[in-house]
GUMAR-30976 format. One record per residue (C-alpha): chain; x, y, z. Coordinates in pm, 1 decimal, m for minus. Layout:
// GUMAR-30976
A:X:Y:Z
...
This chain:
// GUMAR-30976
A:m1379.0:m806.3:m2690.7
A:m1598.3:m793.1:m2379.4
A:m1498.5:m609.7:m2062.3
A:m1611.4:m730.2:m1721.1
A:m1602.1:m520.2:m1403.2
A:m1704.6:m651.6:m1059.2
A:m1725.8:m432.6:m752.0
A:m1866.5:m435.5:m402.6
A:m1994.2:m139.3:m199.1
A:m2195.8:m35.0:104.7
A:m2542.3:119.7:85.7
A:m2587.7:441.7:279.9
A:m2827.2:422.3:572.3
A:m3056.7:694.4:438.6
A:m3122.4:515.3:105.7
A:m3454.5:325.8:114.7
A:m3530.2:4.7:m69.7
A:m3777.3:195.0:m290.0
A:m3496.0:430.0:m390.5
A:m3282.5:124.4:m470.2
A:m3555.5:m17.7:m696.0
A:m3589.0:315.9:m875.4
A:m3210.4:324.5:m919.5
A:m3213.3:m24.1:m1071.6
A:m3500.3:66.2:m1309.2
A:m3309.1:371.1:m1432.8
A:m2989.3:165.0:m1471.9
A:m3179.2:m98.1:m1668.1
A:m3265.2:161.4:m1931.1
A:m2919.7:316.5:m1936.1
A:m2739.8:m20.4:m1957.7
A:m2971.2:m140.4:m2233.0
A:m2887.7:165.9:m2440.3
A:m2513.8:106.8:m2381.4
A:m2529.7:m267.4:m2457.0
A:m2417.2:m338.9:m2099.1
A:m2539.3:m621.6:m1872.5
A:m2566.5:m553.4:m1497.9
A:m2625.2:m824.1:m1236.3
A:m2667.9:m669.0:m889.8
A:m2677.4:m870.8:m566.6
A:m2790.6:m700.9:m244.7
A:m2785.3:m846.6:105.3
A:m2944.6:m559.0:290.7
A:m2615.5:m378.4:351.1
A:m2369.3:m452.1:73.6
A:m2389.1:m444.5:m304.5
A:m2210.3:m684.9:m535.2
A:m2237.6:m604.8:m904.8
A:m2109.4:m747.9:m1228.3
A:m2106.0:m524.8:m1534.2
A:m2015.3:m659.3:m1878.2
A:m2018.3:m511.6:m2224.3
A:m1798.2:m312.5:m2462.7
A:m1513.5:m135.2:m2281.9
A:m1608.0:203.2:m2423.6
A:m1948.4:186.5:m2255.7
A:m1877.4:m23.7:m1945.9
A:m1599.7:198.1:m1808.5
A:m1800.8:526.1:m1814.7
A:m2094.1:350.2:m1645.7
A:m1864.2:216.8:m1375.0
A:m1703.2:558.3:m1325.5
A:m2050.2:708.4:m1275.0
A:m2134.0:430.9:m1024.9
A:m1816.0:511.6:m824.9
A:m1927.8:872.3:m798.9
A:m2283.9:789.9:m689.1
A:m2339.7:923.9:m332.7
A:m2600.0:652.8:m250.9
A:m2322.8:409.2:m161.1
A:m1965.9:420.4:m32.2
A:m1655.9:202.4:15.2
A:m1665.3:103.4:m350.9
A:m1402.6:m169.8:m400.8
A:m1316.8:m300.5:m748.1
A:m1271.6:m677.6:m733.5
A:m1220.1:m767.6:m1098.0
A:m1151.2:m600.4:m1431.9
A:m1118.5:m867.2:m1693.8
A:m1182.7:m949.6:m2058.1
A:m1365.4:m1232.4:m2234.8
A:m1467.0:m1341.9:m2586.7
A:m1842.7:m1343.4:m2513.0
A:m2105.0:m1257.9:m2254.0
A:m2164.8:m1462.9:m1942.2
A:m2517.6:m1325.8:m1936.5
A:m2714.3:m1297.0:m2256.9
A:m2946.0:m1018.2:m2148.2
A:m2848.8:m650.6:m2138.2
A:m2985.0:m407.2:m1884.7
A:m2991.1:m442.8:m1507.1
A:m3128.9:m711.5:m1279.1
A:m3146.8:m699.7:m899.7
A:m3131.9:m1008.1:m670.4
A:m3222.0:m941.4:m308.2
A:m3042.1:m1214.7:m112.9
A:m3277.5:m1168.1:181.0
A:m3561.8:m1321.0:m20.7
A:m3384.7:m1642.8:m117.4
A:m3146.0:m1897.4:25.5
A:m2793.3:m1888.3:m113.6
A:m2821.7:m2201.4:m326.9
A:m3137.9:m2073.6:m494.2
A:m2982.9:m1737.2:m570.8
A:m2671.3:m1890.4:m720.2
A:m2874.8:m2126.9:m935.0
A:m3103.8:m1844.5:m1049.2
A:m2800.8:m1635.0:m1148.6
A:m2629.1:m1924.6:m1321.4
A:m2948.0:m2017.8:m1509.2
A:m2936.8:m1675.9:m1670.8
A:m2587.3:m1740.5:m1799.3
A:m2520.6:m1825.5:m2158.8
A:m2452.9:m2187.9:m2236.1
A:m2079.8:m2111.8:m2296.6
A:m2019.6:m2027.2:m1930.9
A:m2304.5:m2201.5:m1748.7
A:m2152.8:m2441.6:m1490.2
A:m1894.4:m2568.6:m1740.3
A:m1591.6:m2347.6:m1691.4
A:m1404.5:m2248.2:m1373.3
A:m1497.8:m1885.3:m1428.9
A:m1353.4:m1624.8:m1186.4
A:m1652.5:m1394.8:m1216.0
A:m1895.7:m1670.1:m1117.1
A:m1661.8:m1770.2:m833.0
A:m1686.6:m1413.2:m704.5
A:m2066.3:m1447.7:m707.6
A:m2052.5:m1760.1:m499.1
A:m1811.3:m1610.8:m244.2
A:m2031.8:m1302.4:m200.8
A:m2354.3:m1501.7:m167.1
A:m2194.5:m1736.7:87.5
A:m2036.3:m1440.8:271.5
A:m1695.9:m1603.1:241.0
A:m1506.9:m1271.5:242.0
A:m1725.5:m1073.8:482.7
A:m1455.5:m1059.1:754.6
A:m1238.0:m862.8:507.0
A:m1491.0:m584.3:446.7
A:m1332.0:m291.1:627.5
A:m1584.8:m9.1:642.1
A:m1401.0:320.2:657.8
A:m1555.0:666.9:705.2
A:m1525.9:931.8:437.8
A:m1201.6:1127.5:410.2
A:m1362.0:1444.2:541.1
A:m1421.2:1276.5:875.8
A:m1062.4:1362.3:967.3
A:m843.8:1665.4:970.6
A:m464.6:1657.1:994.7
A:m308.4:1914.3:1225.2
A:66.4:1980.8:1235.6
A:207.6:1968.1:1587.2
A:464.3:2245.6:1535.2
A:749.2:2028.8:1665.4
A:983.9:2056.1:1371.3
A:1357.4:2029.4:1445.5
A:1590.8:2239.5:1227.3
A:1944.0:2141.8:1142.8
A:2202.8:2380.5:1284.9
A:2366.0:2607.6:1028.1
A:2696.4:2422.1:1057.2
A:2531.3:2099.2:938.3
A:2336.2:2272.4:661.8
A:2665.9:2407.5:521.2
A:2813.4:2056.5:486.1
A:3036.4:2051.8:174.2
A:2969.7:1682.7:95.9
A:2842.0:1579.2:m245.8
A:2512.6:1457.5:m94.8
A:2256.9:1556.1:161.5
A:1972.6:1382.1:339.8
A:1607.5:1474.1:384.7
A:1443.4:1344.7:699.7
A:1094.2:1201.1:722.3
A:923.8:1045.1:1027.2
A:763.0:699.5:1039.1
A:470.1:738.9:1277.4
A:197.9:558.7:1471.4
A:m92.2:800.6:1422.0
A:m322.2:677.1:1699.4
A:m42.2:644.4:1954.1
A:84.6:986.5:1838.7
A:434.6:846.2:1840.0
A:728.3:889.5:1604.0
A:854.2:535.5:1556.8
A:1166.0:620.6:1354.0
A:1323.5:897.2:1145.4
A:1431.0:797.4:794.2
A:1727.8:966.5:632.0
A:1654.4:988.0:256.4
A:1945.0:1037.5:19.4
A:1938.3:1354.7:m190.7
A:2182.0:1558.1:m401.1
A:2297.1:1891.1:m252.9
A:2020.6:2054.3:m461.4
A:1759.0:1816.9:m318.8
A:1725.2:1585.9:m619.4
A:1645.4:1213.0:m593.9
A:1880.9:921.5:m529.4
A:1848.3:832.3:m899.1
A:2002.3:1167.4:m985.0
A:2276.0:1123.5:m724.4
A:2370.4:779.9:m860.8
A:2331.8:876.8:m1229.9
A:2640.0:777.8:m1430.7
A:2784.8:559.5:m1155.1
A:2835.6:186.3:m1210.8
A:3009.9:m101.7:m1044.1
A:3234.1:m27.0:m747.5
A:3189.3:347.8:m789.6
A:2815.6:313.3:m736.9
A:2851.2:102.6:m425.0
A:3130.7:316.1:m277.9
A:2916.3:625.2:m321.7
A:2623.5:448.2:m156.2
A:2834.8:342.5:143.0
A:3019.6:671.7:183.3
A:2691.5:864.1:182.8
A:2604.5:698.6:516.0
A:2885.5:897.6:674.4
A:2689.6:1212.8:589.9
A:2361.4:1059.7:707.7
A:2501.2:974.0:1052.2
A:2668.5:1312.4:1088.4
A:2346.6:1497.9:1002.0
A:2148.7:1274.3:1242.7
A:2398.3:1352.3:1516.8
A:2355.8:1727.1:1451.8
A:1982.0:1682.2:1506.2
A:2044.7:1545.9:1858.0
A:1822.6:1241.5:1804.1
A:1885.4:1107.2:2154.3
A:1744.2:754.2:2166.6
A:1524.7:806.1:1860.0
A:1554.7:532.4:1597.7
A:1723.9:627.2:1269.5
A:1666.4:445.1:936.6
A:1913.7:462.1:647.0
A:1886.9:299.9:305.5
A:2156.4:76.1:153.9
A:2173.1:m102.0:m182.0
A:2185.5:m476.2:m102.0
A:2486.4:m538.0:m323.1
A:2688.7:m267.3:m139.0
A:2730.4:m522.9:143.0
A:2852.7:m779.8:m110.4
A:3073.0:m570.0:m336.9
A:3246.3:m348.0:m78.2
A:3482.8:m529.4:159.9
A:3434.2:m438.3:527.6
A:3113.8:m241.4:453.3
A:2964.9:m352.8:784.4
A:3274.0:m239.3:973.4
A:3254.9:99.7:804.1
A:2889.9:143.2:902.9
A:2962.0:53.6:1264.2
A:3259.4:288.4:1273.7
A:3052.0:581.5:1153.4
A:2769.3:506.1:1393.0
A:3015.5:515.8:1683.0
A:3201.9:824.2:1552.4
A:2880.3:1026.6:1556.1
A:2768.9:933.8:1904.0
A:2498.7:691.7:1795.9
A:2456.4:327.7:1899.5
A:2390.8:32.0:1669.6
A:2065.8:m57.2:1847.5
A:1902.0:269.9:1736.0
A:1985.2:218.6:1370.7
A:1780.3:36.4:1107.0
A:1940.8:m40.7:771.3
A:1677.3:m64.7:498.6
A:1740.9:m266.9:182.8
A:1539.6:m197.6:m125.0
A:1436.4:m508.4:m318.6
A:1449.8:m321.5:m649.7
A:1805.8:m445.3:m707.4
A:1881.1:m807.2:m800.5
A:2096.2:m974.3:m534.2
A:2328.2:m1193.3:m737.6
A:2518.7:m1347.6:m441.1
A:2250.4:m1412.7:m187.1
A:2464.6:m1621.6:50.8
A:2724.8:m1343.3:82.1
A:2453.8:m1087.7:131.8
A:2294.6:m1302.5:405.9
A:2627.9:m1337.9:584.8
A:2672.6:m958.9:582.8
A:2322.5:m912.8:720.8
A:2407.6:m1155.6:1002.4
A:2703.8:m930.6:1087.5
A:2479.5:m625.1:1102.4
A:2225.6:m799.9:1324.0
A:2499.1:m948.7:1537.3
A:2622.5:m595.7:1606.7
A:2275.5:m483.1:1717.5
A:2162.3:m310.6:1396.4
A:1809.8:m392.7:1284.7
A:1731.6:m452.2:917.7
A:1426.1:m385.7:704.3
A:1310.9:m446.7:348.7
A:1204.2:m119.7:190.6
A:960.9:m95.5:m105.7
A:846.4:m451.4:m35.6
A:651.0:m587.5:m327.6
A:814.3:m362.4:m588.1
A:1115.6:m566.3:m692.0
A:1284.0:m896.4:m740.7
A:1340.6:m1072.8:m412.0
A:1082.2:m981.9:m152.2
A:963.0:m1332.8:m61.0
A:1312.3:m1479.3:m101.6
A:1455.6:m1221.9:141.6
A:1177.5:m1296.7:390.3
A:1269.1:m1663.5:378.4
A:1644.6:m1605.9:376.2
A:1697.1:m1378.2:675.6
A:1364.6:m1255.9:811.7
A:1403.4:m878.2:855.3
A:1283.7:m690.7:1161.0
A:1047.8:m481.3:949.6
A:907.6:m454.9:598.6
A:775.3:m137.3:443.0
A:505.2:m201.3:183.8
A:570.6:m19.9:m141.0
A:366.5:278.1:m254.5
A:260.5:95.3:m572.8
A:75.7:m163.4:m362.1
A:m99.6:75.2:m124.8
A:m195.0:347.3:m371.5
A:m577.4:366.8:m366.5
A:m585.8:41.8:m165.9
A:m925.3:145.6:m22.5
A:m1088.3:84.4:m360.3
A:m884.1:m200.4:m505.2
A:m979.2:m557.5:m419.1
A:m656.4:m702.4:m561.2
A:m435.1:m468.7:m361.9
A:m638.1:m535.9:m49.0
A:m593.3:m911.3:m88.6
A:m216.6:m878.2:m139.1
A:m173.4:m645.4:158.3
A:m375.5:m875.4:380.7
A:m156.9:m1170.7:275.8
A:156.7:m972.8:355.9
A:20.7:m876.0:699.3
A:m75.4:m1236.2:775.4
A:264.5:m1369.8:670.7
A:459.0:m1105.5:869.7
A:237.2:m1148.5:1173.7
A:322.0:m1518.4:1176.9
A:692.2:m1431.5:1160.5
A:672.4:m1145.6:1415.4
A:793.6:m897.0:1154.7
A:670.5:m541.3:1193.0
A:477.2:m398.9:891.0
A:456.6:m39.4:792.3
A:320.4:135.8:482.6
A:499.5:414.4:300.4
A:389.6:675.8:50.1
A:57.8:744.5:223.3
A:m103.4:1041.2:50.0
A:m477.7:995.7:109.4
A:m675.2:968.8:428.2
A:m870.1:677.3:285.6
A:m548.4:480.1:222.1
A:m442.2:529.1:583.5
A:m785.9:439.8:721.3
A:m814.2:119.8:523.8
A:m462.4:5.4:613.9
A:m522.2:87.8:979.7
A:m843.2:m122.1:967.9
A:m643.3:m407.1:809.7
A:m400.7:m411.4:1100.7
A:m113.1:m179.3:1006.9
A:m36.1:88.9:1266.4
A:282.8:253.9:1136.2
A:287.4:489.0:838.1
A:503.2:724.8:640.9
A:398.1:966.3:371.7
A:301.2:1313.5:257.8
A:m31.1:1285.5:443.1
A:154.8:1312.2:771.9
A:488.2:1480.3:687.9
A:695.0:1550.4:378.2
A:1074.2:1482.4:372.9
A:1268.6:1788.2:488.6
A:1618.3:1879.9:382.6
A:1639.9:2127.6:668.1
A:1576.2:1887.7:953.2
A:1288.4:1681.9:1095.2
A:945.8:1814.2:985.0
A:645.4:1866.9:1205.6
A:393.4:1581.3:1196.9
A:31.5:1638.2:1098.4
A:m158.8:1408.1:1335.9
A:m512.5:1293.9:1246.5
A:m796.1:1444.0:1447.3
A:m1154.7:1309.3:1421.8
A:m1396.6:1587.4:1333.4
A:m1684.2:1644.4:1570.0
A:m2020.7:1529.9:1442.4
């Protein structure tokens, strides 16, 4: 079985064309020894390369390429498998697009293909070649600086829960984590994240609960969330709480209970966002939609949390159009070097922009993830990079600061 990897990257300014030719000559020898074919296109700024050969030799070569300091913003576009080679020759070949018109380059590349693939099949790899040569995706190349261009400095503005709230005897607690706009240096919302009294995850809290008991526990926990939020003196700050979608369906008068607890703790519906995870199947969508209408009619905003991780993301968008979606960690992890994740995130942004739905990204752990997403058009973020959830109150935010040259 043959493995194919395609990537694009950006040549560093201090690398000369002579150095590039020397690099290709060395790669030609290395690839030949490893039974790997390399086809490299260069347009004066960007690289586009196809590597194909046995998986056990292609992957180490690609890993070494990713670590090469002569280029940056390495984005993997394709990792696929095939029964035979597209290109019969092993080694490395460079095509400088500045020396040829696009049609000539494409034909030259295709002429080197084996007869099995040459112009006969709708082959994804060859489609990638055509798109790069014709600069069809150039507007989506977001060039981000290296991670060490930024430092993250905590502002020291943590807010601790009063001792009376910390001693709450309830069977659950909440950790608080801010959703922020880094460049505006603004806290957009504070999310209350369900935990056990010992600080364990929601999965641990709900372990062993099924049916009505599960949904009653989910709903009753919001009483603790609103009480802890009130103890923090949020003022007009927006508060987000999570709710299982089927809690609204299975528990009668769930919306009334939520509104009652908001009012009892001195909050107002307009400052509350109820986030629904799409990781649970919604079996009675019409009933769920009616309950969401009641929430929105009372002034409460709604959001889809972990968008892209579950069963009903696009259906929920079509059914009731939330005020916000939060893109799931699995989609934005290492997005700066994954072409497939980049394409999906861009499609989500475009869709939500058309519907006037705010988009935020959660689970941000790396500066490069944040920088790429910011370049793509997202301005609101949540994650360990900026602040970890805090059982003792609202944590200080580490705001990004550009390092001086």
